[in-house]
N, C-alpha and C positions, 0 to 999 in steps of 0.2 A: 614758957607761957608769955605771950605778948601783952604788955600793959598799954601799949600805944597803938593808935589806929591811924592809918594813912587817910588823909582827906584831900579834896580838891577845892581850891578857892576860885569862885566865879565872880567876874565883874558885874555889878548890878546895873551898869549903864549899857554895855554892849553884849553882855552874857558870854564873853570869851573866857575860856578856862586857862588862867595864866599861871597859877602857882599850885604846888603840892606841898603839904606839910604834914606834921603828925600832931595828934592830941591824945590826951589820956582817955581811956575807954570809959572811965566812971563819970566824965563830964557829959551831961545830957543836953545842955543848951548848945545851939549852933555858934560856931566861931565867926566873928565879924571883925575885919581888919581893914584899915585904910592903906592901900598899896598902889604903886604906880601901874597903870594899865598901858601896855605897849600899843594896843589898838586905838584907845582913846587919846593917848598922849598926855595924860594927866593923872593925878592921884584920885582914885575913886574908892568907894566902899566895896570890898570883896567879901562875899559870904560863902560859908561852907555848903557844898552841894549835897544832895541826898544820897 
């Protein structure tokens, strides 16, 4: 039984899908992390996709 769910992180500036990661399935809120975007060339806020 898998307790972790694979998610995709999307840049809020250019909407490119840069990162994949895992999170616990029991977490209901969306993950938000500041990461480097290769397309923008700077650190931007990345949100979990639907």
